[in-house]
Every structure is written in C-alpha cells, then in structure tokens.
N, C-alpha and C positions, 0 to 999 in steps of 0.2 A: 504493499500499499505506500507507504514512503518512498520508494523508487519512483511510483509512478505520479506520485504528486512533483517531488522534484523535477522529473520529467516534464510533465506539461507546465511547472514554470518556468523552466530554464528554454523551452521552445518558444513559449509566450516572451521571452526576454529577447531571444535571437532575433524573432519575428519583428520585433519593436526596434531592435537596434539596425536590422538591413532596411527596414522604411527610412529611418531616420537618415540612412547615409545614401540612398540609392540614389541622388542628384551627384555625388561626390567623384571626382576624377582626378587622376595623375597626368598633368600636361606635360607635354615633351620638355619643356624646361624644369622639370621636377618638384613643380609646386603643386599643392591639392585644392581644386577649384571647384566651386558649384554650379551649378547652372546656368548663375548671372556671372560667370565669370571672375567670381570675387574670390582671391585667396582666401584659402580656411586654414592653409600649413604650407610653411615654405619647405619641409621635407616630411616625406609620408614616413608617418609613425613616429614625427620628432625625433627619430633619432638617425635617419637616414640611412639604415640599414636595411639591404633588400633579403628576405629570408631565404629568398630562392637561391642567391650567391654567396651565403652564409656558408660556413662549414658545419653543415647539420646543427645549426642552430645554435653552436658555441660562439664565445667572442674572447678576445682577448682581451682581458678587463684590466690587467696590469699595464699592459703596454697603453690602452686608452687614458688609465687614469697618470700615467707616466707622462704621456703627450699633453695632456692637461695644464698639470702640473708645471711644465716647460713653457706653455705659453701664459700661463697667470706668474711665470715669475718673469718672462720677458713683458709683459706689462707693465709690473712693478718698477721695472729701472729705467 
C-alpha cells in the first residue's frame, strides 16, 4: 500500500515538473531559454556539465575545487 501511494505521488510530481519545463530549450549559444526567447539560465543545470559526456556521472571534485581556489586567489591579488 505504501509503495503504491509513493508511486502515485512521484508520478504526479514528475508530471507537474514536465509541464512546468515544457517550453524550455537549450539554444546553440548554451543558454536555456523559454518560448519567448528570454534567458532562464546561462548554463544548463547551472553547472555546465553535460551528463552524456561526463565519466559515468563522476566528477573530479578535487580538481574543480583547486581550480576555483586558484581563481579566488587571483581575484584577491
């Protein structure tokens, strides 16, 4: 009984999410725009990572942090 209630609830949430996002599109310049061509996000997913091109969903988190820390050090100087 509990499983069927959770499935029904998650299906409802998925349908609402799909309906809310149905007019969004990733353009050639990499921005996400709605049907009125207004920019919603500058990078898909806000992290710029294409799941289809990542290594099975794994990321080099240490490398990303090190790169970001170097950028912050450069900004302070």
